[in-house]
Every structure is written in C-alpha cells, then in structure tokens.
gemmi code that builds the backbone of each chain (N, CA, C; Angstrom):
import gemmi

chains = {
    "A": [
        ("MET", (-16.394, 7.530, -4.337), (-15.820, 8.617, -4.824), (-14.616, 7.992, -5.481)),
        ("TRP", (-14.132, 9.070, -6.445), (-12.356, 8.631, -7.295), (-12.234, 9.890, -6.373)),
        ("TRP", (-10.410, 9.976, -6.000), (-9.604, 11.234, -5.845), (-8.341, 10.201, -6.204)),
        ("ARG", (-8.068, 11.470, -6.758), (-6.072, 11.050, -7.645), (-5.350, 12.082, -6.877)),
        ("MET", (-4.100, 11.592, -5.803), (-2.992, 12.945, -6.120), (-2.624, 13.356, -7.176)),
        ("ASP", (-2.011, 14.442, -7.184), (-2.182, 15.040, -8.544), (0.216, 15.436, -8.490)),
        ("GLU", (0.958, 15.305, -8.756), (2.362, 15.220, -9.027), (2.481, 16.545, -7.642)),
        ("GLN", (2.093, 17.570, -7.173), (2.027, 18.784, -6.541), (1.521, 17.965, -4.750)),
        ("GLN", (0.626, 17.957, -4.930), (0.288, 17.066, -3.262), (0.787, 16.148, -3.186)),
        ("PHE", (1.762, 15.221, -3.971), (2.299, 13.594, -3.702), (3.488, 14.805, -3.230)),
        ("SER", (3.949, 15.646, -3.910), (5.531, 16.377, -3.871), (5.715, 16.375, -2.457)),
        ("LYS", (4.299, 17.127, -2.554), (4.159, 17.898, -0.723), (4.205, 17.325, 0.091)),
        ("SER", (3.481, 16.029, -0.126), (3.617, 15.214, 1.805), (4.298, 14.404, 1.609)),
        ("VAL", (5.551, 14.140, 0.415), (6.177, 13.524, 0.852), (7.706, 14.261, 0.987)),
        ("PHE", (7.611, 15.673, 1.142), (8.751, 16.876, 1.390), (7.876, 16.653, 3.198)),
        ("GLU", (7.066, 16.998, 3.886), (6.747, 17.769, 4.270), (7.545, 15.644, 5.655)),
        ("ALA", (7.298, 14.723, 4.947), (7.690, 13.378, 5.851), (8.895, 13.196, 5.542)),
        ("LYS", (9.644, 13.879, 5.387), (10.677, 13.608, 4.633), (11.702, 12.619, 5.962)),
        ("ASN", (11.884, 13.706, 7.102), (12.693, 13.339, 8.230), (12.155, 12.325, 8.608)),
        ("LYS", (11.280, 11.476, 9.245), (10.421, 10.693, 9.367), (11.049, 9.422, 8.378)),
        ("LEU", (10.730, 9.536, 7.278), (10.829, 8.723, 6.152), (12.822, 8.167, 6.435)),
        ("PHE", (12.980, 8.880, 6.602), (14.681, 8.763, 6.749), (14.867, 7.849, 7.716)),
        ("ARG", (13.765, 8.289, 9.358), (13.663, 8.147, 10.503), (13.563, 5.957, 10.347)),
        ("ILE", (12.301, 6.369, 9.937), (12.275, 4.852, 9.962), (12.582, 3.944, 9.150)),
        ("SER", (12.869, 4.872, 8.192), (14.541, 3.115, 6.598), (15.779, 3.503, 7.873)),
        ("TYR", (16.355, 4.261, 8.204), (17.328, 3.905, 9.087), (17.566, 2.693, 10.044)),
        ("SER", (16.505, 2.289, 11.162), (15.843, 2.069, 11.756), (15.913, -0.098, 11.020)),
        ("ILE", (15.681, 0.806, 9.890), (15.676, -1.159, 9.266), (17.094, -0.911, 8.196)),
        ("LEU", (18.175, -0.152, 7.705), (18.937, -0.029, 7.237), (20.380, -0.438, 8.002)),
        ("HIS", (19.662, 1.053, 8.818), (21.240, 1.215, 9.320), (22.531, 1.992, 8.055)),
        ("ASN", (21.971, 2.497, 7.690), (22.794, 2.715, 6.696), (22.140, 3.983, 5.409)),
        ("GLU", (22.859, 4.796, 5.085), (22.612, 6.486, 4.256), (21.751, 5.324, 3.223)),
        ("GLN", (22.776, 5.443, 2.423), (23.016, 5.350, 0.896), (21.313, 4.205, 0.445)),
        ("ASP", (21.279, 3.119, 2.211), (20.864, 2.226, 1.545), (19.360, 2.440, 1.961)),
        ("CYS", (19.137, 3.643, 2.551), (17.315, 4.793, 3.591), (17.105, 5.185, 2.216)),
        ("ALA", (18.361, 5.590, 1.005), (18.128, 6.391, -0.175), (17.656, 5.730, -1.184)),
        ("ASP", (17.853, 4.342, -1.294), (17.809, 3.422, -2.554), (16.275, 3.414, -1.620)),
        ("ALA", (16.130, 2.903, -0.710), (15.098, 1.802, -0.342), (13.369, 3.288, -0.764)),
        ("LEU", (13.844, 4.492, 0.029), (13.230, 5.554, -0.398), (13.045, 5.071, -1.940)),
        ("GLN", (14.258, 5.860, -2.353), (13.466, 5.719, -4.035), (12.272, 5.124, -4.403)),
        ("GLU", (13.074, 3.410, -4.148), (11.638, 2.468, -4.708), (10.472, 2.902, -4.650)),
        ("ALA", (9.919, 3.544, -2.992), (8.755, 3.709, -1.925), (8.392, 4.329, -3.178)),
        ("LEU", (9.059, 4.977, -3.356), (8.161, 6.777, -4.327), (7.974, 6.127, -4.724)),
        ("LEU", (8.805, 5.920, -6.156), (8.661, 5.091, -7.044), (7.249, 4.297, -7.086)),
        ("ARG", (7.382, 2.841, -6.086), (5.653, 2.009, -6.338), (4.627, 2.967, -5.652)),
        ("ALA", (4.959, 4.195, -4.984), (3.388, 4.554, -3.578), (3.008, 5.356, -5.443)),
        ("TRP", (4.069, 6.294, -6.367), (3.074, 7.089, -7.342), (2.741, 5.979, -8.459)),
        ("GLN", (3.061, 5.223, -8.557), (2.164, 4.203, -9.749), (0.931, 3.858, -8.928)),
        ("HIS", (1.439, 3.343, -7.847), (-0.273, 2.733, -7.221), (-0.978, 3.881, -6.964)),
        ("SER", (-0.757, 5.278, -6.457), (-1.362, 6.406, -6.453), (-3.213, 6.018, -6.377)),
        ("GLY", (-3.345, 5.401, -7.745), (-4.696, 5.482, -6.851), (-5.933, 4.720, -6.640)),
        ("LYS", (-4.608, 3.250, -5.718), (-5.935, 2.641, -5.418), (-5.544, 3.171, -3.530)),
        ("LEU", (-5.278, 4.621, -3.896), (-5.583, 5.261, -1.955), (-7.040, 6.140, -2.589)),
        ("ARG", (-8.105, 5.523, -1.300), (-9.152, 6.732, -2.233), (-9.327, 7.644, -1.074)),
        ("ASP", (-8.401, 7.654, 0.202), (-8.654, 8.592, 0.997), (-6.898, 9.105, 1.520)),
        ("GLU", (-7.078, 10.951, 1.145), (-5.599, 11.646, 1.219), (-5.177, 11.817, 2.746)),
        ("ARG", (-6.423, 11.433, 3.520), (-5.943, 11.377, 5.101), (-4.673, 10.191, 5.320)),
        ("TYR", (-4.722, 9.498, 4.784), (-4.481, 8.065, 5.167), (-3.428, 7.742, 4.134)),
        ("PHE", (-2.986, 9.137, 3.978), (-1.533, 9.295, 2.278), (0.102, 8.673, 3.327)),
        ("ASP", (0.144, 9.805, 4.542), (1.619, 9.041, 5.425), (1.625, 7.926, 6.073)),
        ("THR", (0.582, 7.353, 6.363), (0.345, 6.002, 6.663), (0.383, 5.039, 5.442)),
        ("TRP", (0.213, 4.960, 4.365), (0.386, 4.149, 3.297), (2.046, 4.285, 2.952)),
        ("LEU", (1.974, 5.115, 2.704), (3.668, 5.901, 2.060), (4.621, 5.237, 3.048)),
        ("VAL", (4.409, 5.220, 4.213), (5.147, 4.259, 5.591), (4.904, 2.807, 5.405)),
        ("ARG", (4.240, 2.664, 5.331), (4.249, 0.781, 4.955), (4.754, 0.317, 3.907)),
        ("ILE", (4.661, 1.338, 3.091), (5.176, 0.993, 1.855), (7.080, 1.052, 1.724)),
        ("LEU", (7.101, 2.106, 2.208), (9.145, 2.154, 2.772), (9.341, 1.161, 3.856)),
        ("ILE", (8.330, 0.881, 4.445), (9.419, -0.088, 5.882), (8.740, -1.488, 5.295)),
        ("ASN", (8.363, -1.578, 3.511), (7.959, -3.045, 2.906), (9.416, -2.840, 1.923)),
        ("GLU", (9.589, -1.826, 1.641), (10.733, -1.515, 1.008), (11.902, -1.660, 1.318)),
        ("SER", (11.886, -1.287, 2.239), (13.547, -1.198, 3.204), (13.626, -2.912, 3.635)),
        ("LYS", (12.654, -3.134, 3.694), (12.673, -5.335, 4.438), (13.381, -5.996, 3.402)),
        ("ARG", (12.298, -5.324, 1.971), (12.668, -6.232, 0.857), (14.469, -5.535, 0.480)),
        ("LEU", (14.785, -4.560, 0.859), (16.250, -4.238, 0.291), (17.099, -4.961, 0.808)),
        ("ARG", (16.861, -4.856, 2.544), (17.844, -5.813, 3.294), (18.020, -7.283, 3.250)),
        ("ALA", (17.175, -7.627, 2.809), (16.496, -9.954, 2.214), (17.638, -9.689, 1.349)),
        ("SER", (17.220, -8.813, 0.255), (18.134, -9.045, -1.529), (19.468, -8.820, -0.371)),
        ("ARG", (19.706, -7.369, -0.200), (21.264, -7.650, 0.473), (22.107, -8.690, 1.041)),
        ("GLN", (21.250, -9.223, 2.135), (21.430, -10.385, 2.616), (21.609, -11.783, 2.637)),
        ("ARG", (21.142, -11.922, 0.936), (20.622, -12.897, 0.233), (22.075, -13.178, -0.475)),
        ("ARG", (22.720, -11.457, -1.122), (23.749, -11.967, -1.976), (25.323, -11.466, -1.050)),
        ("SER", (24.917, -12.028, 0.331), (26.179, -11.289, 0.858), (26.881, -9.765, 0.638)),
        ("GLU", (25.724, -9.378, 0.475), (26.471, -7.310, 0.261), (26.137, -6.387, 1.548)),
        ("TRP", (25.633, -7.637, 2.681), (25.927, -5.560, 3.530), (26.536, -5.536, 3.905)),
        ("PRO", (26.552, -4.395, 3.575), (28.020, -2.938, 4.082), (27.989, -2.771, 5.243)),
        ("ALA", (29.254, -2.781, 5.750), (29.265, -1.478, 7.274), (29.377, -0.596, 7.720)),
        ("ALA", (27.851, -0.609, 8.652), (28.064, 0.451, 8.640), (28.941, 1.669, 8.796)),
        ("PRO", (28.760, 3.085, 8.566), (29.485, 3.841, 8.607), (29.347, 4.472, 9.961)),
        ("GLU", (30.586, 4.987, 10.166), (30.495, 5.702, 11.504), (29.345, 6.860, 11.870)),
        ("CYS", (29.130, 6.733, 12.254), (26.791, 7.307, 13.043), (27.800, 8.868, 13.840)),
        ("ALA", (26.668, 9.508, 12.822), (26.441, 11.063, 13.035), (25.533, 11.069, 14.446)),
        ("ALA", (24.801, 9.892, 14.600), (23.882, 10.842, 15.701), (24.601, 11.438, 17.478)),
        ("GLU", (23.648, 12.463, 17.876), (23.884, 13.501, 18.625), (24.595, 11.762, 19.907)),
        ("ASP", (23.278, 11.365, 19.905), (23.056, 10.112, 21.125), (23.111, 9.107, 21.226)),
        ("ILE", (25.207, 8.566, 20.722), (25.705, 7.687, 20.299), (25.072, 6.612, 21.452)),
        ("GLY", (25.538, 7.057, 22.985), (25.017, 5.738, 23.220), (23.464, 4.910, 23.211)),
        ("LEU", (22.426, 5.949, 23.008), (20.944, 5.478, 22.743), (20.991, 5.424, 21.887)),
        ("HIS", (22.017, 5.513, 20.567), (21.609, 4.939, 19.160), (22.238, 3.644, 18.772)),
        ("ASP", (23.052, 2.851, 19.949), (23.967, 2.025, 19.534), (22.696, 0.414, 20.031)),
        ("ALA", (22.063, 1.160, 21.684), (21.050, 0.877, 21.954), (20.120, 0.307, 21.263)),
        ("LEU", (19.816, 1.149, 20.511), (18.732, 0.938, 19.753), (18.659, 0.029, 18.623)),
        ("MET", (19.990, 0.110, 18.189), (20.620, -0.388, 16.650), (20.946, -2.010, 17.208)),
        ("GLU", (21.024, -2.513, 18.934), (21.729, -3.975, 19.306), (20.128, -4.499, 19.369)),
        ("LEU", (18.924, -3.595, 19.476), (17.617, -3.981, 19.871), (17.655, -4.679, 18.625)),
        ("ASP", (16.738, -6.467, 19.274), (16.105, -7.032, 17.762), (14.727, -5.949, 16.890)),
        ("GLU", (15.040, -6.092, 15.690), (14.083, -5.220, 14.853), (12.495, -4.919, 15.128)),
        ("ARG", (12.133, -6.153, 15.239), (10.561, -6.729, 15.886), (10.579, -5.353, 16.933)),
        ("TYR", (11.644, -5.772, 17.835), (11.020, -4.617, 18.995), (11.522, -3.155, 18.840)),
        ("ARG", (11.839, -3.001, 17.595), (13.295, -1.173, 17.275), (11.748, -0.811, 17.395)),
        ("LEU", (11.694, -1.428, 15.455), (10.161, -0.557, 15.152), (8.858, -0.008, 15.982)),
        ("PRO", (8.592, -1.132, 16.220), (7.072, -0.810, 17.150), (8.182, 0.331, 18.048)),
        ("ILE", (8.619, 1.111, 18.584), (9.149, 1.659, 19.791), (9.373, 2.886, 18.840)),
        ("VAL", (10.093, 3.490, 17.943), (10.554, 3.766, 17.322), (9.094, 4.597, 16.498)),
        ("LEU", (8.104, 4.237, 15.474), (6.651, 4.524, 15.747), (5.930, 5.145, 16.680)),
        ("HIS", (6.491, 4.881, 17.669), (5.134, 4.843, 18.662), (5.956, 6.296, 19.036)),
        ("SER", (7.056, 5.818, 20.292), (7.346, 7.103, 21.231), (8.239, 8.116, 20.106)),
        ("MET", (8.544, 7.508, 18.474), (9.127, 9.136, 18.062), (8.878, 9.651, 17.287)),
        ("GLU", (7.667, 8.807, 16.278), (6.998, 9.321, 15.276), (5.573, 9.211, 15.741)),
        ("GLY", (5.461, 9.140, 16.932), (4.177, 9.170, 17.055), (2.702, 8.358, 16.760)),
        ("TYR", (3.059, 7.416, 16.009), (1.602, 6.335, 15.433), (0.888, 5.839, 16.661)),
        ("GLN", (-0.335, 5.494, 16.513), (-0.839, 4.988, 17.544), (-0.945, 3.599, 17.420)),
        ("LEU", (-1.011, 2.852, 18.378), (-0.736, 1.526, 17.898), (-1.627, 0.643, 16.949)),
        ("GLU", (-2.409, 1.027, 17.172), (-3.620, 1.149, 15.300), (-2.784, 0.929, 14.228)),
        ("GLU", (-2.253, 1.882, 14.302), (-1.540, 2.593, 13.270), (0.333, 1.734, 12.766)),
        ("ILE", (0.419, 1.199, 13.905), (1.404, 0.409, 13.677), (1.281, -1.445, 13.109)),
        ("ALA", (0.506, -1.378, 13.705), (-0.673, -2.556, 13.688), (-0.897, -2.793, 11.847)),
        ("TYR", (-1.344, -1.438, 11.761), (-1.175, -2.040, 10.125), (0.169, -1.509, 9.355)),
        ("LEU", (0.731, -1.142, 9.868), (2.501, -1.041, 9.339), (3.149, -1.945, 9.097)),
        ("LEU", (3.179, -3.240, 10.143), (4.249, -3.679, 10.292), (3.450, -4.644, 10.290)),
        ("ARG", (1.919, -5.219, 10.182), (0.521, -5.733, 9.492), (1.458, -7.265, 11.234)),
        ("VAL", (1.290, -7.151, 12.007), (0.209, -7.578, 12.722), (-0.460, -7.743, 13.950)),
        ("PRO", (-1.056, -7.608, 14.549), (-2.350, -8.036, 15.584), (-2.167, -5.933, 16.356)),
        ("VAL", (-2.732, -6.232, 16.849), (-2.630, -4.916, 18.156), (-1.951, -5.488, 19.105)),
        ("GLY", (-2.010, -6.325, 19.339), (-1.985, -6.870, 20.695), (-0.053, -7.302, 20.663)),
        ("THR", (-0.039, -7.664, 19.921), (1.920, -8.072, 19.432), (2.453, -7.235, 19.314)),
        ("VAL", (2.070, -5.534, 18.716), (2.713, -4.116, 18.697), (2.181, -4.464, 20.437)),
        ("LYS", (1.551, -4.118, 21.183), (2.111, -3.597, 22.735), (2.725, -5.129, 22.934)),
        ("SER", (3.144, -6.329, 23.291), (3.662, -7.518, 24.017), (5.604, -6.539, 23.373)),
        ("ARG", (5.279, -6.844, 21.520), (6.469, -5.976, 21.770), (7.153, -5.117, 22.117)),
        ("MET", (6.237, -3.855, 22.200), (6.759, -2.667, 22.789), (6.922, -2.562, 24.181)),
        ("HIS", (6.298, -3.726, 25.096), (6.571, -4.024, 26.306), (8.631, -4.431, 26.155)),
        ("THR", (8.687, -5.739, 25.552), (9.593, -6.662, 26.245), (10.801, -5.188, 25.268)),
        ("GLY", (10.401, -4.314, 24.041), (11.465, -3.655, 23.691), (11.827, -2.975, 24.572)),
        ("ARG", (10.852, -1.870, 25.750), (11.431, -0.856, 26.199), (12.505, -1.933, 27.253)),
        ("SER", (12.014, -2.567, 27.930), (12.786, -3.690, 29.043), (13.917, -3.657, 28.570)),
        ("ARG", (14.253, -4.228, 27.161), (15.720, -4.817, 26.841), (16.212, -3.761, 26.614)),
        ("LEU", (15.408, -2.506, 26.049), (16.318, -1.108, 25.544), (17.182, -0.834, 27.089)),
        ("LYS", (16.365, -0.264, 28.182), (16.565, -0.223, 29.697), (18.257, -1.295, 30.216)),
        ("THR", (17.158, -2.272, 29.606), (18.815, -3.201, 30.350), (20.140, -3.247, 29.679)),
        ("ILE", (19.611, -2.883, 28.104), (20.985, -2.702, 27.320), (21.308, -1.402, 27.714)),
        ("LEU", (20.887, -0.797, 27.938), (21.394, 0.599, 28.218), (22.108, 0.993, 29.760)),
        ("GLU", (21.518, -0.108, 31.051), (22.258, 0.358, 32.322), (23.201, -0.798, 31.805)),
        ("THR", (23.856, -1.742, 31.237), (25.050, -2.629, 31.580), (25.647, -1.635, 30.625)),
        ("GLU", (25.389, -0.970, 29.492), (26.071, 0.205, 29.171), (26.834, 1.408, 29.777)),
        ("GLU", (26.370, 1.489, 30.886), (26.736, 2.534, 31.602), (28.088, 2.021, 33.044)),
    ],
    "B": [
        ("MET", (11.508, 12.160, 25.906), (11.773, 10.859, 25.054), (11.653, 11.324, 23.808)),
        ("ARG", (10.485, 12.322, 23.344), (10.579, 11.928, 21.791), (11.975, 12.190, 21.276)),
        ("ASP", (12.060, 13.756, 21.918), (13.444, 14.640, 21.209), (14.860, 13.307, 22.031)),
        ("ARG", (15.108, 12.881, 22.702), (16.186, 11.351, 23.446), (16.628, 11.164, 22.003)),
        ("LEU", (15.263, 9.699, 21.903), (13.984, 8.894, 20.875), (15.560, 10.164, 19.537)),
        ("LYS", (15.333, 11.213, 19.380), (15.727, 11.032, 17.572), (16.765, 12.303, 17.722)),
        ("ARG", (17.036, 12.347, 18.954), (18.776, 12.612, 18.974), (19.623, 11.231, 19.156)),
        ("ALA", (19.305, 10.191, 18.882), (19.677, 9.212, 18.417), (19.596, 8.563, 17.677)),
        ("PHE", (19.119, 9.179, 16.370), (19.293, 9.464, 14.953), (19.750, 9.938, 14.309)),
        ("PRO", (21.014, 9.411, 13.248), (21.131, 10.566, 12.533), (20.045, 11.942, 12.261)),
        ("LYS", (20.756, 13.747, 11.369), (20.268, 14.034, 11.179), (20.225, 13.073, 9.193)),
        ("THR", (19.261, 13.902, 8.344), (18.755, 13.455, 7.357), (19.820, 14.385, 6.431)),
        ("PRO", (21.061, 13.294, 6.174), (21.546, 13.636, 5.166), (21.157, 14.610, 3.661)),
        ("SER", (22.080, 15.139, 2.941), (21.618, 15.349, 1.881), (21.633, 14.359, 0.818)),
        ("SER", (22.121, 14.035, 0.479), (22.569, 12.429, -0.238), (20.347, 12.496, -0.021)),
        ("PHE", (20.199, 11.493, 0.280), (18.640, 11.407, 1.413), (17.714, 12.471, -0.165)),
        ("GLU", (18.449, 13.903, 0.901), (17.117, 15.011, 0.308), (17.210, 14.846, -1.205)),
        ("THR", (18.733, 14.962, -1.609), (18.847, 14.758, -3.418), (17.803, 13.570, -4.172)),
        ("ARG", (18.715, 12.512, -3.232), (17.739, 11.184, -4.009), (16.192, 11.877, -4.085)),
        ("MET", (15.640, 12.179, -3.094), (14.300, 12.457, -3.284), (13.437, 13.583, -3.908)),
        ("GLU", (14.176, 14.449, -4.180), (13.628, 15.564, -5.042), (13.903, 15.346, -6.577)),
        ("GLN", (14.987, 14.345, -6.832), (15.029, 13.759, -8.428), (14.415, 12.584, -8.342)),
        ("VAL", (13.197, 11.877, -7.523), (12.865, 10.641, -8.021), (11.239, 11.878, -8.478)),
        ("LEU", (11.378, 12.844, -7.569), (9.960, 13.756, -7.341), (9.711, 14.614, -8.943)),
        ("ALA", (11.332, 14.469, -9.024), (11.003, 15.545, -10.476), (10.991, 14.590, -11.728)),
        ("ASP", (11.162, 13.324, -11.483), (10.613, 12.511, -12.211), (9.223, 11.915, -12.148)),
        ("LEU", (8.342, 12.647, -11.691), (7.665, 11.909, -11.727), (6.665, 11.399, -12.559)),
        ("PRO", (6.626, 12.840, -13.866), (5.734, 13.262, -14.457), (5.629, 11.956, -15.748)),
        ("LYS", (6.525, 11.283, -15.912), (7.615, 10.869, -16.449), (7.367, 9.072, -16.393)),
        ("ARG", (6.940, 9.255, -15.302), (6.135, 7.845, -14.736), (5.149, 7.748, -14.783)),
        ("ARG", (3.841, 8.421, -14.795), (2.706, 8.563, -14.706), (1.933, 7.358, -14.676)),
        ("SER", (1.267, 6.904, -13.795), (0.686, 5.271, -14.159), (-0.223, 5.614, -15.177)),
        ("HIS", (0.037, 4.333, -16.405), (-1.328, 4.208, -17.027), (-2.725, 3.986, -17.426)),
        ("ARG", (-2.887, 3.591, -16.258), (-4.038, 3.249, -15.967), (-5.507, 3.994, -16.161)),
        ("SER", (-5.986, 4.097, -17.279), (-6.589, 5.197, -17.307), (-8.039, 4.530, -17.119)),
        ("VAL", (-8.285, 3.438, -17.475), (-9.381, 3.112, -17.717), (-10.286, 2.137, -15.598)),
        ("PRO", (-10.768, 3.155, -15.077), (-10.864, 2.880, -13.382), (-11.007, 1.478, -13.188)),
        ("ARG", (-10.952, 0.881, -11.815), (-10.969, -0.210, -12.402), (-12.961, -0.640, -12.012)),
        ("THR", (-13.392, 0.047, -11.329), (-15.014, -0.029, -11.222), (-15.737, -0.561, -12.546)),
        ("VAL", (-15.152, 0.663, -14.014), (-15.826, 0.794, -15.128), (-14.781, -0.858, -16.217)),
        ("ALA", (-13.672, -1.418, -15.718), (-13.277, -2.997, -16.383), (-14.123, -3.521, -15.959)),
        ("ALA", (-14.315, -4.078, -14.714), (-15.436, -4.651, -13.727), (-17.188, -4.836, -14.043)),
        ("MET", (-17.805, -3.914, -15.001), (-18.086, -3.892, -15.737), (-18.932, -4.205, -16.857)),
        ("LEU", (-18.058, -3.736, -16.995), (-17.051, -4.510, -18.758), (-17.092, -6.119, -19.054)),
        ("ALA", (-16.331, -6.566, -17.849), (-16.085, -7.962, -18.095), (-17.238, -8.376, -17.142)),
        ("ALA", (-18.293, -7.658, -16.316), (-20.012, -8.637, -16.066), (-20.791, -8.230, -17.248)),
        ("ALA", (-20.537, -7.913, -17.890), (-21.455, -7.062, -19.193), (-21.438, -8.330, -19.936)),
        ("VAL", (-20.301, -8.239, -20.855), (-19.617, -9.874, -21.328), (-20.066, -10.730, -21.205)),
        ("ALA", (-19.350, -11.472, -19.742), (-19.842, -12.577, -19.062), (-21.434, -12.874, -19.433)),
        ("MET", (-22.455, -11.701, -18.846), (-23.638, -12.261, -18.630), (-24.217, -12.318, -20.427)),
        ("GLY", (-23.015, -11.173, -21.423), (-23.931, -11.875, -22.810), (-23.371, -12.591, -23.462)),
        ("GLY", (-22.522, -14.006, -22.789), (-21.983, -14.822, -22.975), (-22.800, -15.903, -22.385)),
        ("LEU", (-23.351, -15.358, -21.182), (-24.507, -16.796, -20.988), (-25.381, -16.653, -21.296)),
        ("ALA", (-25.942, -15.967, -21.992), (-27.532, -15.317, -22.692), (-27.537, -16.527, -24.266)),
        ("ILE", (-26.197, -15.797, -24.593), (-26.339, -16.975, -26.077), (-25.840, -18.386, -25.879)),
        ("ALA", (-25.665, -18.841, -24.651), (-24.859, -19.701, -24.664), (-26.636, -20.683, -24.285)),
        ("ALA", (-27.427, -20.509, -23.257), (-28.736, -20.675, -22.732), (-29.269, -20.484, -24.071)),
        ("THR", (-29.360, -19.739, -24.677), (-30.612, -19.527, -26.213), (-29.854, -21.186, -26.831)),
        ("HIS", (-28.378, -21.179, -27.393), (-28.414, -22.294, -27.918), (-28.386, -23.706, -27.477)),
        ("SER", (-28.525, -23.086, -26.390), (-27.806, -25.220, -25.546), (-29.943, -25.098, -25.042)),
        ("GLN", (-30.180, -26.217, -24.634), (-32.005, -26.821, -24.530), (-32.183, -26.820, -23.133)),
        ("LEU", (-31.326, -25.498, -22.890), (-31.497, -25.242, -20.536), (-32.858, -24.616, -20.846)),
        ("LEU", (-33.152, -23.652, -21.546), (-34.433, -22.734, -21.820), (-35.352, -23.869, -21.847)),
        ("ASP", (-35.393, -24.498, -22.764), (-36.736, -25.448, -23.337), (-36.119, -26.560, -21.751)),
        ("ALA", (-35.481, -26.992, -20.810), (-35.173, -27.534, -19.876), (-36.023, -27.503, -19.016)),
        ("ILE", (-36.018, -25.562, -18.764), (-36.764, -25.185, -17.344), (-37.938, -24.665, -17.423)),
        ("PHE", (-38.114, -24.501, -18.792), (-39.451, -23.708, -19.185), (-40.100, -25.110, -20.935)),
        ("PRO", (-40.732, -26.385, -20.318), (-40.767, -26.829, -21.142), (-42.133, -26.469, -22.267)),
        ("THR", (-42.408, -26.659, -23.473), (-43.239, -26.392, -24.336), (-43.979, -26.780, -24.615)),
        ("GLN", (-45.829, -26.288, -24.528), (-46.884, -26.995, -23.833), (-48.140, -26.855, -25.196)),
        ("PRO", (-49.063, -27.022, -25.152), (-50.005, -27.086, -26.449), (-50.691, -26.076, -26.036)),
        ("PRO", (-51.036, -24.682, -26.606), (-52.020, -23.501, -27.081), (-52.907, -24.070, -26.295)),
        ("THR", (-53.986, -23.237, -25.500), (-55.080, -22.974, -24.542), (-55.962, -23.271, -26.762)),
        ("PRO", (-57.380, -23.697, -26.429), (-58.045, -23.216, -26.932), (-58.590, -22.141, -27.135)),
        ("GLN", (-58.375, -21.134, -26.190), (-58.568, -18.968, -26.195), (-57.328, -18.680, -26.889)),
        ("ALA", (-56.606, -18.949, -26.908), (-54.992, -18.529, -27.880), (-55.445, -18.921, -28.982)),
        ("GLU", (-55.937, -19.927, -29.678), (-56.269, -20.761, -30.943), (-57.506, -19.635, -31.510)),
        ("ASN", (-58.219, -19.471, -30.510), (-59.567, -18.869, -31.692), (-58.729, -17.470, -31.334)),
        ("LEU", (-57.750, -16.576, -30.598), (-57.351, -16.057, -31.233), (-56.546, -15.392, -32.266)),
        ("VAL", (-55.872, -16.937, -32.823), (-54.737, -15.566, -33.515), (-56.359, -16.064, -34.700)),
        ("VAL", (-56.800, -17.206, -35.011), (-57.872, -17.247, -36.105), (-58.389, -16.246, -36.107)),
        ("GLU", (-58.765, -15.462, -35.129), (-59.395, -13.938, -35.409), (-58.506, -12.917, -35.685)),
        ("LEU", (-57.606, -13.479, -35.743), (-56.387, -11.634, -36.024), (-56.859, -12.041, -37.594)),
        ("ALA", (-56.717, -13.876, -37.580), (-56.101, -13.938, -39.407), (-57.470, -13.223, -40.107)),
        ("TRP", (-58.958, -13.097, -39.998), (-59.302, -12.189, -40.451), (-59.574, -10.447, -40.404)),
        ("LEU", (-58.174, -10.545, -39.729), (-58.575, -8.441, -39.661), (-57.823, -8.540, -41.102)),
        ("PRO", (-57.932, -7.246, -41.935), (-57.557, -6.768, -42.436), (-56.292, -6.054, -42.577)),
        ("LYS", (-55.607, -6.555, -43.859), (-53.642, -6.602, -43.186), (-53.585, -4.453, -43.712)),
        ("ARG", (-53.019, -4.481, -42.853), (-52.720, -3.194, -43.283), (-52.011, -2.816, -44.515)),
        ("LYS", (-52.113, -1.269, -44.993), (-51.236, -1.116, -46.422), (-49.947, -0.463, -45.340)),
        ("MET", (-48.938, -0.813, -46.582), (-47.296, -0.534, -45.921), (-47.251, 1.738, -46.420)),
    ],
}
model = gemmi.Model(1)
for chain_id, residues in chains.items():
    chain = gemmi.Chain(chain_id)
    for i, (resn, *xyz) in enumerate(residues, 1):
        res = gemmi.Residue()
        res.name, res.seqid = resn, gemmi.SeqId(i, " ")
        for name, pos in zip(("N", "CA", "C"), xyz):
            atom = gemmi.Atom()
            atom.name, atom.element = name, gemmi.Element(name[0])
            atom.pos, atom.b_iso = gemmi.Position(*pos), 0.0
            res.add_atom(atom)
        chain.add_residue(res)
    model.add_chain(chain)
structure = gemmi.Structure()
structure.add_model(model)
structure.setup_entities()
C-alpha cells in the first residue's frame, strides 16, 4: 500500500509535537537558536523523504529520529569550527534540575529525557538512538544514578 | 517525575515556533520531485536487464552450448516431405 502524507497532515503532526521537538533538540544543543536551526533542517529533510514512510503511525518517532540526527550534526559542525556559543541564561522553572541534567553526559541524558519525560518505550528509544535495547537500559540506569548523585552534591 | 523534568526545560520559545511556521509555509515549494515510485523504477530496470541478457545470449554461442543441435529424426524429415505436397494457400 502506497501512502503519502500531504502538507496539511504533515503540518498538523509537526505542530502537535512542537513542545516535544523543542525539548529533545534542546537536550542536545542547549541553545534556543540552534534548536530552531536543527528543526528547520529536520523538517525539510522529513518532508523531502516523507514518501519513504509507509505508515503514518510511525511519523512521530521517525521525525524525532531525524531531529536527533540533525541536532547532533549541527553540534558536531559547530564543534569542528569552534563556534559553540555560550549558553544563554536559562528560563527553566527548575534551574537545579536543568543544570544537573545538562551536566550529565548526553548518552545518559537523552534516554532519560525520551523515556521519563516524553514517554517513549525502550524499543523506540533504541530505534531513535540507533543502539541496542540493552544499551538503553544500562544507560538509563547509570544516568539516573549519576543524576541523583549530582543533585545530592548540589544540595 | 515527568512534570518535574518538564519544568527543568525552558518553555518553547516564540522564535522556535516562528521558524516552524515559516518552514511549514514553504513546504509546497519544496515538494519532492520523485514522481515514479521506487517499485516501478525497479521493475523497469529489471525488464531492461532481462532484455539485455536475452540479446546477449542470442548473439553469443551460449544457447548452442546449452542446447546442442542434433540431426532431425526420420519422422521429422518425413513430416517435412509430406508438408511439401500440400497445396499452397491462396492469399
């Protein structure tokens, strides 16, 4: 069965995921402007390849995977050119947890954000991060314990 | 835990939303030009490849090697002789 998403469906699905897309991108880039740049690239890429998606149920996971790849690519490009901007003052309500999360290594932070905050299953996170499910489990375990340690140290 | 984590992130800024709206508004201009589905393209390529193989096999000695020519049987020769006596069909 050939299925292709039209502009309206695409826009509606993207808008529904707006806050989630921002948080996931922010957890990699820590910078609002860069998040917008990564989102732009991700949306264009997703739209151009939307014909490859055979089932609209997987659109959300598919788009998030593209966004994660674009965010990582942008970060790597900035790091190569030493253009990494200083993170602006954060407007989060819980600054303590924000700082602790950002202090955590990304490979531990992302699974926690995707599972505990955005509600993805372990198998979905494995697909999103291109790692085995066992690795996701172990990273989540290590990440939680490190986060706890950071928060206790700060208190 | 989920709510506390959400408070650890800044709210989605308006610049992010604006960029999203701009990109979505531009989507019709950026429609993918791929009009032929991949399966059709693959079928065409397979047909061309098979045609090429058939021509190559006919022009080479491959078919003769696989199916060596044998002299006709006496029955077949008789049949040809009998057919030669048939009256020609009027056009």
